[in-house]
C-alpha positions, 0 to 999 in steps of 0.5 A, spaced: 383 556 629 387 557 635 388 564 638 396 563 636 394 562 629 389 568 629 395 572 631 399 569 626 394 570 620 393 578 623 400 580 623 402 576 616 396 580 613 399 586 615 406 585 613 408 587 606 407 582 600 413 577 601 414 570 601 412 566 607 408 571 611 406 566 616 413 564 617 415 572 618 409 573 622 411 567 627 418 570 627 415 577 629 411 574 635 416 569 638 421 575 638 417 579 642 415 573 646 423 573 648 423 580 649 417 580 654 420 574 657 427 577 658 424 583 661 418 580 665 421 573 667 428 574 667 428 581 669 434 583 665 437 590 667 438 592 660 431 591 658 428 593 664 432 600 664 431 601 656 425 606 654 420 602 650 422 607 644 429 605 644 427 597 644 422 599 638 428 603 635 433 597 635 428 592 633 425 595 627 430 594 622 430 587 624 422 587 623 422 591 616 428 586 614 
């Protein structure tokens, strides 16, 4: 099993019981990768200047959904 698959399985197991836990976990991971790329690689000011807790608060509803 690849590290990515292990991460997806781990996150999928932590999600509340719902349909498609692996798909939901993969979406969480790829969203976070996108945020990381925007912050680190692209240097988007909106992400660089935002406190981590603000970014978390904005993403939380999407992840809960």
